[in-house]
All heavy atoms as an XYZ file, in Angstrom:
990
protein
N     165.100     77.901     25.477
C     165.348     78.199     26.862
C     164.157     77.681     27.655
O     163.017     77.793     27.214
C     165.482     79.713     27.055
C     165.555     80.141     28.497
S     165.795     81.916     28.721
C     164.154     82.540     28.453
N     164.444     77.105     28.812
C     163.377     76.659     29.700
C     163.228     77.650     30.848
O     164.214     78.080     31.433
C     163.680     75.273     30.273
C     163.601     74.171     29.250
C     164.740     73.625     28.719
C     162.366     73.690     28.830
C     164.683     72.613     27.779
C     162.290     72.681     27.893
C     163.445     72.136     27.365
N     162.001     78.020     31.145
C     161.686     78.821     32.325
C     161.016     77.853     33.294
O     159.978     77.257     32.985
C     160.740     79.966     31.957
C     160.376     80.838     33.119
C     159.346     81.906     32.735
O     158.663     81.792     31.710
N     159.226     82.918     33.548
N     161.626     77.670     34.469
C     161.156     76.661     35.412
C     160.766     77.320     36.726
O     161.564     78.048     37.320
C     162.254     75.595     35.651
C     162.667     74.977     34.320
C     161.773     74.542     36.635
C     163.950     74.178     34.372
N     159.555     77.064     37.178
C     159.109     77.533     38.482
C     159.609     76.492     39.489
O     159.198     75.337     39.452
C     157.579     77.646     38.495
C     157.029     78.594     39.534
C     157.120     78.066     40.948
O     156.736     76.919     41.213
O     157.595     78.833     41.798
N     160.531     76.888     40.346
C     161.254     75.939     41.195
C     160.353     75.167     42.166
O     160.597     73.992     42.416
C     162.368     76.648     41.957
C     163.488     77.158     41.059
C     164.166     76.046     40.283
O     164.525     75.004     40.830
N     164.324     76.254     38.984
N     159.331     75.797     42.725
C     158.501     75.113     43.725
C     157.634     74.025     43.099
O     157.530     72.921     43.627
C     157.637     76.127     44.466
N     156.998     74.339     41.960
C     156.064     73.385     41.347
C     156.684     72.609     40.189
O     156.089     71.651     39.706
C     154.831     74.127     40.807
O     155.251     74.987     39.738
C     154.142     74.924     41.897
N     157.835     73.054     39.710
C     158.519     72.481     38.542
C     157.732     72.691     37.255
O     157.987     72.035     36.251
C     158.841     70.991     38.730
C     159.713     70.698     39.924
C     161.052     71.372     39.812
C     161.936     71.009     40.995
N     163.017     71.920     41.208
N     156.733     73.620     37.272
C     156.061     73.969     36.027
C     157.109     74.521     35.078
O     158.049     75.205     35.497
C     154.985     75.022     36.259
C     153.709     74.483     36.834
C     152.674     75.588     36.928
O     152.979     76.689     37.375
N     151.458     75.299     36.502
N     156.934     74.249     33.799
C     157.980     74.567     32.846
C     157.390     75.216     31.599
O     156.311     74.853     31.146
C     158.693     73.266     32.484
S     160.163     73.477     31.507
N     158.120     76.172     31.070
C     157.758     76.827     29.828
C     158.982     76.785     28.914
O     160.110     76.955     29.375
C     157.341     78.269     30.114
O     156.919     78.890     28.936
N     158.753     76.524     27.641
C     159.845     76.456     26.668
C     159.760     77.683     25.774
O     158.765     77.894     25.094
C     159.726     75.176     25.841
C     160.887     74.915     24.935
C     160.712     73.568     24.240
C     161.901     73.238     23.395
N     161.766     71.907     22.774
N     160.816     78.511     25.800
C     160.793     79.805     25.129
C     161.943     79.889     24.126
O     163.072     79.509     24.435
C     160.939     80.940     26.167
C     159.881     80.800     27.258
C     160.859     82.300     25.510
C     160.260     81.498     28.530
N     161.661     80.422     22.948
C     162.719     80.657     21.971
C     163.546     81.853     22.420
O     162.993     82.879     22.811
C     162.109     80.937     20.586
O     161.317     79.822     20.203
C     163.200     81.174     19.543
N     164.864     81.727     22.385
C     165.734     82.844     22.762
C     165.535     83.997     21.785
O     165.481     83.791     20.578
C     167.201     82.414     22.747
C     167.643     81.457     23.839
C     169.103     81.042     23.619
C     167.502     82.083     25.212
N     165.448     85.218     22.323
C     165.267     86.389     21.472
C     166.580     87.126     21.237
O     166.682     87.932     20.327
C     164.250     87.368     22.091
O     164.701     87.717     23.402
C     162.866     86.735     22.171
N     167.579     86.862     22.068
C     168.901     87.466     21.915
C     169.901     86.364     21.612
O     169.710     85.216     22.025
C     169.326     88.187     23.209
C     168.445     89.386     23.512
O     168.120     90.117     22.555
O     168.083     89.580     24.683
N     170.978     86.706     20.917
C     171.978     85.673     20.645
C     172.627     85.192     21.938
O     172.741     85.936     22.911
C     172.997     86.381     19.748
C     172.747     87.833     19.922
C     171.331     87.999     20.359
N     173.010     83.930     21.964
C     173.671     83.339     23.116
C     175.031     84.001     23.315
O     175.773     84.203     22.358
C     173.851     81.838     22.899
C     174.592     81.171     23.998
C     175.891     80.769     23.977
C     174.101     80.844     25.289
N     176.227     80.200     25.178
C     175.142     80.244     26.002
C     172.863     81.003     25.912
C     174.988     79.791     27.307
C     172.720     80.551     27.211
C     173.776     79.954     27.886
N     175.358     84.366     24.549
C     176.654     84.968     24.868
C     177.535     83.887     25.469
O     177.335     83.482     26.613
C     176.474     86.121     25.857
C     177.792     86.786     26.234
O     178.849     86.393     25.688
O     177.770     87.689     27.079
N     178.521     83.398     24.722
C     179.355     82.310     25.224
C     180.412     82.761     26.237
O     181.239     81.975     26.661
C     180.023     81.760     23.968
C     180.087     82.934     23.056
C     178.868     83.772     23.363
N     180.391     84.017     26.652
C     181.318     84.561     27.637
C     182.768     84.381     27.182
O     183.599     83.795     27.868
C     181.094     83.909     29.002
C     181.557     84.714     30.200
C     180.854     86.050     30.282
C     181.350     83.939     31.481
N     183.037     84.872     25.999
C     184.404     84.878     25.490
C     184.604     86.130     24.646
O     183.696     86.940     24.502
C     184.711     83.611     24.691
C     183.879     83.497     23.418
O     182.985     84.337     23.193
O     184.112     82.566     22.647
N     185.789     86.283     24.123
C     186.092     87.443     23.286
C     185.595     87.149     21.873
O     186.066     86.208     21.236
C     187.610     87.727     23.267
C     188.106     87.964     24.699
C     187.918     88.921     22.379
C     189.618     87.944     24.834
N     184.632     87.923     21.363
C     184.114     87.668     20.017
C     185.204     87.799     18.947
O     186.168     88.555     19.114
C     183.047     88.752     19.828
C     182.715     89.226     21.199
C     183.954     89.037     22.017
N     185.035     87.089     17.853
C     186.004     87.108     16.750
C     186.244     88.519     16.227
O     187.344     88.866     15.845
C     185.512     86.215     15.601
C     185.536     84.745     15.914
C     186.944     84.181     15.939
O     187.839     84.700     15.285
N     187.152     83.120     16.692
N     185.210     89.357     16.197
C     185.337     90.691     15.613
C     185.604     91.774     16.666
O     185.423     92.956     16.407
C     184.084     91.043     14.812
C     182.840     91.059     15.677
O     182.852     90.604     16.824
N     181.760     91.571     15.123
N     186.047     91.384     17.877
C     186.292     92.350     18.945
C     187.504     93.219     18.622
O     188.407     92.829     17.886
C     186.511     91.631     20.268
N     187.510     94.420     19.195
C     188.613     95.362     19.030
C     189.462     95.356     20.291
O     188.950     95.546     21.395
C     188.060     96.792     18.800
O     187.264     96.780     17.610
C     189.179     97.802     18.660
N     190.779     95.123     20.128
C     191.692     95.175     21.268
C     191.814     96.622     21.718
O     192.077     97.514     20.922
C     193.067     94.638     20.868
C     194.097     94.765     21.944
C     194.117     93.888     23.009
C     195.042     95.778     21.900
C     195.070     94.010     24.015
C     195.994     95.913     22.889
C     196.010     95.025     23.956
N     191.605     96.874     23.015
C     191.664     98.231     23.546
C     192.939     98.490     24.337
O     193.573     99.522     24.180
C     190.443     98.509     24.436
C     189.109     98.446     23.719
C     188.873     99.604     22.769
O     189.662    100.567     22.760
O     187.890     99.541     22.008
N     193.318     97.568     25.234
C     194.440     97.844     26.121
C     194.876     96.558     26.821
O     194.118     95.589     26.892
C     194.023     98.883     27.170
C     195.195     99.607     27.814
O     196.353     99.322     27.440
O     194.953    100.454     28.687
N     196.096     96.583     27.324
C     196.610     95.503     28.170
C     197.281     96.156     29.368
O     198.028     97.118     29.219
C     197.622     94.637     27.413
C     198.210     93.527     28.280
C     199.021     92.532     27.479
O     198.533     92.016     26.479
N     200.226     92.245     27.930
N     196.995     95.659     30.570
C     197.558     96.250     31.779
C     197.540     95.222     32.900
O     196.931     94.155     32.776
C     196.809     97.518     32.187
C     195.300     97.387     32.210
C     194.635     96.984     33.361
C     194.545     97.677     31.076
C     193.253     96.873     33.384
C     193.169     97.574     31.098
C     192.521     97.166     32.260
O     191.161     97.058     32.267
N     198.204     95.543     33.996
C     198.246     94.668     35.162
C     197.334     95.222     36.244
O     197.247     96.428     36.444
C     199.670     94.562     35.697
O     200.492     93.935     34.745
N     196.655     94.317     36.938
C     195.830     94.713     38.078
C     196.409     94.037     39.320
O     197.052     93.001     39.226
C     194.341     94.351     37.878
C     194.156     92.855     37.615
C     193.742     95.162     36.752
C     192.708     92.418     37.512
N     196.200     94.645     40.458
C     196.744     94.111     41.699
C     197.953     94.899     42.134
O     198.365     95.869     41.504
N     198.534     94.456     43.253
C     199.688     95.150     43.819
C     200.989     94.419     43.542
O     201.016     93.424     42.821
N     202.085     94.901     44.140
C     203.390     94.271     43.944
C     203.364     92.778     44.296
O     202.753     92.382     45.285
C     204.301     95.041     44.904
C     203.607     96.343     45.117
C     202.144     96.054     45.028
N     203.972     91.972     43.472
C     204.039     90.514     43.600
C     202.666     89.829     43.526
O     202.564     88.635     43.774
C     204.742     90.089     44.906
C     206.250     90.251     44.902
C     206.678     91.698     45.120
O     206.168     92.366     46.019
N     207.587     92.168     44.304
N     201.635     90.560     43.238
C     200.296     89.961     43.116
C     199.573     90.481     41.878
O     198.369     90.655     41.886
C     199.458     90.256     44.365
C     199.976     89.577     45.605
C     199.066     89.801     46.801
O     197.967     90.378     46.628
O     199.450     89.411     47.897
N     200.315     90.757     40.842
C     199.706     91.333     39.652
C     199.244     90.256     38.681
O     199.872     89.205     38.547
C     200.694     92.262     38.964
C     201.016     93.485     39.785
C     201.913     94.448     39.025
O     202.461     94.114     37.990
N     202.040     95.652     39.549
N     198.162     90.561     38.000
C     197.635     89.712     36.939
C     197.514     90.600     35.705
O     196.993     91.713     35.773
C     196.246     89.152     37.315
C     196.371     88.237     38.534
C     195.629     88.411     36.145
C     195.034     87.795     39.091
N     197.992     90.116     34.574
C     197.898     90.881     33.334
C     196.571     90.572     32.660
O     196.196     89.405     32.500
C     199.073     90.549     32.396
O     200.295     90.798     33.107
C     199.042     91.393     31.143
N     195.863     91.633     32.294
C     194.562     91.490     31.642
C     194.552     92.264     30.327
O     195.384     93.141     30.104
C     193.411     91.994     32.550
C     193.312     91.164     33.819
C     193.558     93.468     32.884
N     193.615     91.895     29.476
C     193.396     92.619     28.228
C     191.952     93.094     28.196
O     191.042     92.398     28.642
C     193.668     91.731     27.021
C     195.121     91.408     26.833
C     195.367     90.571     25.590
O     194.472     89.909     25.071
N     196.604     90.597     25.119
N     191.786     94.286     27.652
C     190.459     94.883     27.524
C     190.069     94.858     26.048
O     190.850     95.259     25.187
C     190.514     96.314     28.046
C     189.169     96.959     28.225
C     189.297     98.272     28.978
O     189.793     98.276     30.119
O     188.892     99.297     28.385
N     188.863     94.382     25.772
C     188.333     94.263     24.419
C     186.981     94.961     24.353
O     186.323     95.139     25.373
C     188.159     92.795     24.044
C     189.453     92.045     23.991
C     190.130     91.501     25.054
C     190.230     91.764     22.843
N     191.282     90.908     24.611
C     191.366     91.033     23.262
C     190.078     92.044     21.489
C     192.332     90.597     22.373
C     191.041     91.598     20.597
C     192.154     90.887     21.046
N     186.569     95.365     23.157
C     185.252     95.986     23.010
C     184.692     95.671     21.626
O     185.367     95.081     20.786
C     185.347     97.503     23.195
O     185.833     98.115     22.021
N     183.441     96.087     21.423
C     182.834     95.943     20.092
C     182.913     97.254     19.314
O     182.246     97.427     18.310
C     181.384     95.460     20.206
C     180.463     96.464     20.885
O     180.949     97.490     21.414
O     179.246     96.218     20.899
N     183.763     98.192     19.796
C     183.915     99.488     19.123
C     184.552     99.283     17.750
O     185.494     98.533     17.592
C     184.796    100.411     19.974
C     184.983    101.793     19.381
C     185.773    102.694     20.332
N     187.079    102.142     20.665
C     188.183    102.371     19.951
N     188.129    103.109     18.875
N     189.325    101.843     20.315
N     184.015     99.960     16.793
C     184.580     99.966     15.440
C     184.956    101.400     15.107
O     184.388    102.338     15.637
C     183.570     99.436     14.418
C     183.087     98.039     14.721
C     184.208     97.029     14.532
C     183.757     95.634     14.878
N     184.534     95.000     15.908
N     185.883    101.573     14.202
C     186.370    102.917     13.899
C     185.268    103.858     13.407
O     185.331    105.052     13.627
C     187.497    102.849     12.865
O     187.022    102.216     11.689
N     184.241    103.345     12.768
C     183.177    104.209     12.258
C     182.132    104.546     13.326
O     181.267    105.378     13.114
C     182.481    103.541     11.079
N     182.227    103.895     14.496
C     181.248    104.147     15.561
C     181.861    105.029     16.626
O     183.051    105.009     16.880
C     180.800    102.823     16.163
C     179.980    102.051     15.148
C     179.662    100.672     15.546
N     179.268    100.527     16.940
C     178.980     99.364     17.469
N     179.048     98.285     16.737
N     178.632     99.266     18.730
N     181.028    105.797     17.301
C     181.553    106.729     18.294
C     181.638    106.128     19.697
O     182.266    106.703     20.565
C     180.681    107.988     18.334
O     179.355    107.644     18.676
N     181.001    105.004     19.932
C     181.072    104.381     21.246
C     180.825    102.884     21.126
O     180.317    102.398     20.130
C     180.077    105.019     22.218
C     178.629    104.744     21.876
C     177.944    103.708     22.487
C     177.951    105.516     20.943
C     176.632    103.432     22.179
C     176.629    105.252     20.630
C     175.972    104.206     21.253
O     174.680    103.947     20.933
N     181.170    102.161     22.182
C     180.961    100.714     22.182
C     179.747    100.359     23.033
O     179.323    101.146     23.870
C     182.197     99.990     22.709
C     182.638    100.400     24.097
C     183.649    101.530     24.081
O     184.384    101.690     23.111
O     183.669    102.299     25.049
N     179.200     99.172     22.803
C     178.080     98.697     23.615
C     178.498     97.541     24.510
O     177.727     97.103     25.349
C     176.905     98.246     22.729
O     177.336     97.182     21.879
C     176.392     99.403     21.885
N     179.724     97.043     24.320
C     180.236     95.934     25.122
C     181.721     96.151     25.363
O     182.465     96.503     24.446
C     180.028     94.603     24.400
C     180.782     93.484     25.013
C     180.415     92.735     26.100
C     182.065     92.979     24.609
N     181.392     91.807     26.384
C     182.410     91.935     25.484
C     182.952     93.322     23.600
C     183.595     91.221     25.370
C     184.139     92.613     23.497
C     184.447     91.568     24.367
N     182.147     95.944     26.608
C     183.560     95.962     26.971
C     183.806     94.723     27.821
O     183.072     94.471     28.786
C     183.942     97.221     27.772
C     183.659     98.484     26.964
C     185.404     97.175     28.199
C     183.716     99.752     27.784
N     184.812     93.957     27.469
C     185.154     92.762     28.230
C     186.610     92.805     28.665
O     187.479     93.225     27.904
N     186.879     92.400     29.896
C     188.238     92.343     30.421
C     188.507     90.893     30.800
O     187.722     90.278     31.539
C     188.405     93.273     31.642
C     188.060     94.715     31.252
C     189.822     93.192     32.196
C     187.979     95.667     32.438
N     189.627     90.348     30.283
C     189.971     88.942     30.472
C     191.441     88.814     30.835
O     192.263     89.616     30.395
C     189.714     88.153     29.175
C     188.278     88.226     28.743
C     187.834     89.270     27.945
C     187.366     87.268     29.149
C     186.507     89.349     27.561
C     186.037     87.342     28.763
C     185.621     88.391     27.969
O     184.318     88.480     27.587
N     191.778     87.781     31.618
C     193.182     87.555     31.944
C     193.918     87.102     30.691
O     193.356     86.409     29.838
C     193.348     86.485     33.046
O     192.839     85.233     32.577
C     192.636     86.897     34.329
N     195.184     87.502     30.575
C     195.990     87.073     29.431
C     196.232     85.562     29.530
O     196.084     84.833     28.560
C     197.315     87.863     29.372
C     198.273     87.258     28.359
C     197.031     89.319     29.014
N     196.590     85.101     30.720
C     196.815     83.663     30.924
C     195.454     82.989     31.103
O     194.683     83.334     31.978
C     197.685     83.434     32.163
C     198.021     81.972     32.402
C     198.899     81.831     33.643
C     199.366     80.416     33.868
N     198.340     79.421     33.943
N     195.114     82.101     30.251
C     193.903     81.268     30.298
C     192.598     81.986     29.982
O     191.534     81.387     30.024
C     193.772     80.556     31.653
C     194.923     79.590     31.898
O     195.372     78.950     30.933
O     195.375     79.504     33.054
N     192.632     83.296     29.715
C     191.454     84.044     29.246
C     190.256     83.969     30.208
O     189.112     83.867     29.797
C     191.048     83.553     27.853
S     190.036     84.734     26.943
N     190.520     84.034     31.495
C     189.433     84.061     32.476
C     188.733     85.415     32.424
O     189.393     86.449     32.320
C     189.950     83.833     33.895
C     190.443     82.432     34.161
C     191.737     82.220     34.603
C     189.611     81.334     33.983
C     192.199     80.937     34.862
C     190.068     80.055     34.234
C     191.360     79.858     34.677
O     191.817     78.599     34.927
N     187.397     85.432     32.519
C     186.699     86.722     32.533
C     186.950     87.456     33.853
O     186.997     86.845     34.919
C     185.223     86.332     32.391
C     185.148     84.945     32.936
C     186.477     84.305     32.629
N     187.145     88.761     33.782
C     187.321     89.609     34.956
C     186.101     90.515     35.089
O     185.529     90.654     36.158
C     188.615     90.450     34.846
C     188.731     91.426     36.001
C     189.837     89.545     34.777
N     185.693     91.114     33.969
C     184.535     92.013     33.989
C     183.950     92.112     32.587
O     184.679     92.079     31.592
C     184.932     93.402     34.473
C     183.762     94.351     34.568
C     184.115     95.657     35.253
O     185.168     95.794     35.848
N     183.233     96.618     35.162
N     182.638     92.241     32.511
C     181.948     92.550     31.263
C     180.982     93.686     31.547
O     180.294     93.690     32.573
C     181.161     91.347     30.729
C     181.978     90.406     29.903
C     181.120     89.511     29.028
O     179.934     89.281     29.327
O     181.652     89.041     28.022
N     180.934     94.650     30.637
C     180.034     95.787     30.780
C     179.287     95.992     29.471
O     179.896     95.982     28.405
C     180.825     97.069     31.141
O     181.564     96.829     32.343
C     179.906     98.253     31.335
N     177.972     96.164     29.576
C     177.135     96.441     28.424
C     176.546     97.834     28.601
O     176.092     98.192     29.690
C     176.009     95.412     28.300
C     176.503     94.028     27.973
C     176.884     93.154     28.983
C     176.603     93.613     26.662
C     177.349     91.887     28.688
C     177.072     92.343     26.350
C     177.453     91.480     27.372
N     176.558     98.619     27.518
C     176.014     99.977     27.569
C     174.983    100.171     26.456
O     174.988     99.457     25.449
C     177.120    101.041     27.407
O     177.738    100.870     26.123
C     178.171    100.929     28.493
N     174.121    101.146     26.668
C     173.151    101.540     25.647
C     172.919    103.032     25.819
O     172.672    103.495     26.929
C     171.838    100.769     25.827
C     170.835    101.020     24.728
C     169.633    100.115     24.892
C     168.690    100.296     23.718
N     167.554     99.378     23.808
N     173.032    103.767     24.731
C     172.871    105.226     24.767
C     173.774    105.857     25.831
O     173.339    106.703     26.605
C     171.407    105.610     25.003
C     170.506    105.112     23.900
O     170.902    105.046     22.742
N     169.299    104.732     24.252
N     175.002    105.415     25.879
C     176.031    105.932     26.787
C     175.774    105.619     28.268
O     176.423    106.181     29.135
C     176.230    107.444     26.614
C     176.653    107.828     25.227
C     175.743    108.314     24.308
C     177.982    107.700     24.833
C     176.140    108.668     23.024
C     178.385    108.047     23.547
C     177.458    108.527     22.646
O     177.851    108.865     21.376
N     174.826    104.753     28.572
C     174.548    104.388     29.960
C     174.843    102.908     30.169
O     174.531    102.080     29.306
C     173.074    104.641     30.310
O     172.790    106.013     30.227
N     175.404    102.576     31.312
C     175.664    101.173     31.646
C     174.328    100.502     31.950
O     173.564    100.971     32.796
C     176.615    101.060     32.856
C     176.738     99.617     33.304
C     177.976    101.637     32.513
N     174.049     99.400     31.238
C     172.811     98.674     31.510
C     173.087     97.370     32.261
O     172.200     96.836     32.909
C     171.996     98.401     30.227
C     172.815     97.638     29.199
C     171.461     99.692     29.651
C     172.011     97.173     27.998
N     174.321     96.862     32.172
C     174.689     95.648     32.898
C     176.196     95.621     33.067
O     176.931     95.834     32.108
C     174.235     94.395     32.132
C     174.632     93.052     32.730
C     173.907     92.818     34.053
C     174.333     91.934     31.757
N     176.635     95.375     34.273
C     178.060     95.237     34.543
C     178.243     94.027     35.450
O     177.599     93.942     36.496
C     178.614     96.493     35.208
O     180.006     96.349     35.414
N     179.077     93.104     35.033
C     179.301     91.877     35.788
C     180.781     91.733     36.091
O     181.608     91.846     35.185
C     178.836     90.637     34.985
O     177.481     90.814     34.602
C     178.983     89.371     35.795
N     181.118     91.512     37.361
C     182.490     91.218     37.761
C     182.558     89.741     38.129
O     181.634     89.202     38.731
C     182.904     92.075     38.959
C     182.994     93.545     38.607
C     183.398     94.389     39.780
N     182.421     94.222     40.856
C     182.726     94.200     42.151
N     183.965     94.341     42.549
N     181.790     94.056     43.063
N     183.648     89.093     37.780
C     183.817     87.666     38.046
C     184.913     87.482     39.077
O     185.970     88.105     38.982
C     184.196     86.938     36.748
C     183.151     87.094     35.677
C     183.198     88.165     34.801
C     182.115     86.190     35.561
C     182.239     88.328     33.814
C     181.145     86.342     34.580
C     181.207     87.407     33.706
N     184.669     86.641     40.069
C     185.673     86.374     41.092
C     185.462     84.973     41.641
O     184.422     84.355     41.428
C     185.624     87.429     42.211
C     184.247     87.689     42.743
C     183.727     86.947     43.792
C     183.463     88.686     42.185
C     182.463     87.180     44.275
C     182.192     88.937     42.669
C     181.695     88.180     43.719
N     186.481     84.464     42.323
C     186.453     83.109     42.890
C     186.117     82.057     41.829
O     185.377     81.102     42.086
C     185.464     83.009     44.058
C     185.854     83.897     45.221
O     187.052     84.207     45.340
O     184.973     84.281     46.007
N     186.638     82.234     40.631
C     186.363     81.309     39.529
C     187.056     79.977     39.795
O     188.209     79.932     40.215
C     186.845     81.900     38.188
C     186.026     83.144     37.867
C     186.752     80.874     37.066
C     186.500     83.886     36.642
N     186.341     78.887     39.553
C     186.901     77.551     39.665
C     186.612     76.817     38.369
O     185.548     76.993     37.775
C     186.291     76.802     40.843
C     186.613     77.441     42.179
C     186.039     76.641     43.334
O     185.644     75.503     43.169
N     186.009     77.241     44.500
N     187.546     75.990     37.943
C     187.355     75.222     36.719
C     186.327     74.120     36.932
O     186.238     73.541     38.009
C     188.679     74.600     36.274
C     189.724     75.567     35.744
C     190.996     74.803     35.393
C     189.206     76.297     34.527
N     185.573     73.838     35.895
C     184.626     72.734     35.922
C     183.277     73.111     36.503
O     183.060     74.212     37.000
N     182.378     72.181     36.440
C     181.031     72.338     36.977
C     180.841     71.224     38.004
O     180.947     70.039     37.668
C     179.973     72.243     35.851
C     180.208     73.363     34.842
C     178.568     72.285     36.412
C     179.385     73.239     33.575
N     180.577     71.598     39.249
C     180.442     70.605     40.321
C     179.353     69.591     40.024
O     179.521     68.401     40.243
C     180.156     71.282     41.665
C     181.339     71.972     42.267
C     180.976     72.551     43.628
C     182.158     73.318     44.193
N     181.838     73.939     45.489
N     178.207     70.063     39.558
C     177.066     69.185     39.315
C     176.433     69.530     37.978
O     175.519     70.355     37.906
C     176.049     69.330     40.448
C     174.849     68.420     40.272
O     174.858     67.546     39.381
O     173.878     68.586     41.045
N     176.888     68.888     36.896
C     176.349     69.209     35.562
C     174.856     68.920     35.430
O     174.206     69.439     34.531
C     177.153     68.325     34.610
C     178.278     67.779     35.386
C     177.950     67.906     36.838
N     174.286     68.129     36.332
C     172.858     67.801     36.226
C     171.975     69.027     36.439
O     170.781     68.990     36.097
C     172.482     66.705     37.226
O     172.508     67.210     38.552
N     172.526     70.116     36.977
C     171.709     71.325     37.156
C     171.259     71.891     35.810
O     170.335     72.696     35.757
C     172.444     72.421     37.976
C     172.773     71.927     39.367
C     173.681     72.914     37.262
N     171.895     71.459     34.722
C     171.521     71.924     33.386
C     170.508     71.006     32.717
O     170.078     71.273     31.598
C     172.759     72.075     32.506
C     173.705     73.119     33.017
C     174.875     72.752     33.660
C     173.415     74.466     32.887
C     175.748     73.718     34.148
C     174.276     75.435     33.385
C     175.437     75.053     34.011
N     170.116     69.922     33.374
C     169.129     69.001     32.825
C     167.748     69.444     33.284
O     167.473     69.469     34.488
C     169.410     67.558     33.314
O     170.739     67.196     32.955
C     168.419     66.585     32.701
N     166.869     69.813     32.345
C     165.525     70.255     32.742
C     164.763     69.114     33.416
O     164.958     67.939     33.074
C     164.859     70.629     31.413
C     165.960     70.767     30.430
C     167.072     69.879     30.898
N     163.885     69.424     34.371
C     163.095     68.374     35.024
C     162.157     67.701     34.023
O     161.872     68.238     32.949
C     162.318     69.124     36.108
C     162.323     70.549     35.688
C     163.566     70.752     34.878
N     161.650     66.543     34.383
C     160.782     65.784     33.472
C     159.524     66.563     33.105
O     158.944     66.328     32.043
C     160.405     64.440     34.103
O     159.729     64.666     35.331
N     159.100     67.500     33.945
C     157.912     68.309     33.620
C     158.126     69.150     32.367
O     157.155     69.635     31.779
C     157.545     69.220     34.806
O     158.688     69.983     35.170
C     157.063     68.427     36.002
N     159.351     69.316     31.959
C     159.626     70.114     30.756
C     159.409     69.319     29.470
O     159.469     69.884     28.385
C     161.052     70.667     30.801
S     161.263     71.953     32.041
N     159.144     68.010     29.601
C     158.853     67.204     28.409
C     157.625     67.741     27.677
O     157.532     67.670     26.471
C     158.633     65.729     28.794
C     159.855     65.056     29.364
C     160.945     64.852     28.322
O     160.663     64.712     27.130
N     162.190     64.843     28.770
N     156.665     68.275     28.449
C     155.436     68.795     27.853
C     155.331     70.292     28.115
O     154.261     70.804     28.416
C     154.237     68.072     28.449
C     154.389     66.570     28.368
S     153.056     65.782     27.560
C     152.362     64.848     28.892
N     156.439     70.995     28.000
C     156.491     72.429     28.306
C     155.596     73.235     27.385
O     155.492     72.962     26.191
C     157.927     72.929     28.201
N     154.957     74.247     27.957
C     154.129     75.169     27.191
C     155.050     76.128     26.424
O     156.036     76.596     26.978
C     153.231     75.979     28.131
C     152.278     75.127     28.948
C     151.253     74.429     28.069
O     150.739     75.013     27.114
N     150.984     73.171     28.368
N     154.731     76.446     25.166
C     155.607     77.344     24.380
C     155.320     78.821     24.637
O     155.216     79.607     23.718
C     155.286     76.948     22.943
C     153.865     76.519     23.004
C     153.678     75.868     24.362
N     155.157     79.201     25.889
C     154.892     80.605     26.211
C     155.544     80.949     27.547
O     155.713     80.097     28.414
C     153.392     80.870     26.269
C     152.687     80.023     27.314
C     151.227     79.748     26.958
O     150.895     79.714     25.782
O     150.450     79.559     27.899
N     155.885     82.193     27.689
C     156.550     82.669     28.899
C     155.555     82.732     30.056
O     154.435     83.177     29.908
C     157.150     84.058     28.658
C     157.935     84.608     29.829
C     158.571     85.931     29.491
N     159.611     85.817     28.475
C     160.873     85.499     28.741
N     161.254     85.268     29.971
N     161.752     85.434     27.774
N     156.010     82.279     31.237
C     155.195     82.401     32.439
C     155.189     83.846     32.901
O     156.124     84.593     32.626
C     155.760     81.529     33.561
C     155.519     80.055     33.385
S     156.111     79.158     34.825
C     157.499     78.287     34.116
N     154.166     84.242     33.636
C     154.092     85.580     34.188
C     155.142     85.765     35.266
O     155.818     84.823     35.681
N     155.274     86.995     35.753
C     156.269     87.320     36.785
C     156.081     86.464     38.027
O     157.008     86.113     38.716
C     156.216     88.795     37.145
C     156.781     89.693     36.061
C     158.236     89.439     35.779
O     159.029     89.298     36.733
O     158.598     89.356     34.590
N     154.828     86.138     38.358
C     154.571     85.325     39.533
C     154.595     83.830     39.196
O     154.266     83.001     40.017
C     153.234     85.696     40.179
C     152.056     85.475     39.233
O     152.269     85.086     38.066
O     150.916     85.691     39.678
N     154.973     83.506     37.950
C     155.105     82.133     37.446
C     153.775     81.389     37.411
O     153.750     80.178     37.397
C     156.131     81.332     38.255
S     157.806     81.923     37.998
N     152.678     82.094     37.411
C     151.386     81.426     37.258
C     150.995     81.488     35.787
O     151.327     82.410     35.077
C     150.327     82.090     38.135
O     150.172     83.439     37.751
N     150.287     80.510     35.335
C     149.898     80.444     33.924
C     148.718     81.324     33.752
O     148.251     81.884     32.981
C     149.558     79.007     33.523
C     150.746     78.135     33.664
C     151.130     77.467     34.786
C     151.738     77.865     32.698
N     152.279     76.793     34.551
C     152.678     77.011     33.299
C     151.930     78.249     31.391
C     153.783     76.532     32.618
C     153.032     77.780     30.710
C     153.943     76.921     31.336
């Protein structure tokens, strides 16, 4: 992962500490429910999935996706029964307008292998 200070383009190269989340339904997910959201003539059918297993008392991830095309609607992460992150998705459009935003600047060629401070100063 690159941490880039936008004003100076200083760059740090950091090893990811958490697994990459590809924003999809994991292979080992548990199907929870299927229902429609919206009003009359404007309903969308969604499915709710989680990482709950029968031997566990609660889940740490819940994802809601449209049945047609599997678009994300909401993802919620919990820890110790508390929500730590909840993301709702809306105005989704296919494709990436400018894929170059994922290309690190040339200053990252010699990136330092350490995380920058909160103020992005070394």
